[in-house]
N, C-alpha and C positions, 0 to 999 in steps of 0.2 A: 523615268530614268532614260538617259540617252546612251547610245553606244556608237562608237566610231568604227567604221568598217574600212579596212585596208585590203583592197583586192590585189592579189598576186597573180601575174601571168603564169599559167601552168607550164609554159615552155621555158620559163626562166628559173623557177624554183618550185620544189614540191614540199608538202607538209611533212611533219614528223610521222613516223609509223604509228598507227592507231589514233591519230588526231581526228576529232570530229570537226567537220568544216561545212561551210555553205559553199556549194560548188555551182558555178555557172556552166551549164551544158547547152550545147546547140545540136540541132538536127532537123528532121522533118517528120511531122505526124504522118502515119500511114494513110493513104487515100481510103475513104469510106463512101462507097456509091450511094448508101442510104442516108448519109449525113445531110443536114440542112445546108443550103447553098452558102450561108455566111458562117458555117462552122469552121473549126480549125483543121478539118480533114485535108491532108495533102499540103498543109502550110508549113513553112520554115518556122522554127522556134528557137529562142534563146531564153532560158529560164533558170532560176535558182532552186536548188534542192539540197536538203540536208544529207550529208554523206559522211563517210569516214575514209581516211586514206590508209592504205596498207602496202607494205613492200612485197607481200606475198599473199595471194588469195587463191585458194583451191576451190573451184566451182563444184557443184553437186555432180557434174558429169566427169570430174577429175581433171578438167582443164586448169592449168596453172597460169595465173596472171601476176605479173610483177609491176610494182609501182603503179597502183591503180586506185580508183575511187569506187566505193561500193555504197549503194543506197539501201534503204530499209527493206526493199523487196529483193535484195541481193543481186540487183542489176549492176554489172561491172561496167565502168566507163574509164577510158584511158585519157591521159593528158593530150591536149591538142597537138597534132603533129604525128601521132601514132594512129594506125588504122583502127577506126572505131566509128560506128554509125552515129553516136551521140557523144563526141569528145567533150572533155572539161576544158573550157577556155581559161577560166580564172577560178581562184578559190580564196576564201577568207576564213580566218579563225572565227569560230562562234563566240558570241559574247559570253562572259562569265555569268555565274548565277547572281541575282540581285544582291547587292551589298557585299559580294565576296570576290575573291581573286582567283577562283577555281571554277571548273566546269561541272564538277560532280562531288557530291558528298554522299556517304553511305551509312546506313545503320543509325545508331543513336545520334551521330553528328548531323544526319539529315533531319531527324525530328527536332533537334535543338535549333538548327539553322532556320527551319520553317517556323518554329514557335517564335524565335527572335524577330524574324522579318514581319510576321503578322502582328507582333506587339508594338511595332514602330508607330 
């Protein structure tokens, strides 16, 4: 199955609240004096991570973030152009589930969908 990815510049448009996305984030790995000479230590990076977008995120320490991207480790990243060590430069909507037009099914619908896709 193929999926077409449309990257959106985070400076131009943001996703809907709660939307799961693939987010391209950039930054620099922290230097590690014990790292191998050819390791990524201290190197610039630009990589894609799964995240979700939210209009309001309250961090564990009570800090409020607006219009931000949050990864599975609850690391908050802001759209490019706002102060952030690892800003999100671009984002793309995640592909839908195989053979479906949605990103999520729950409960009995999930069991039925999995059974149907396995029987193909």
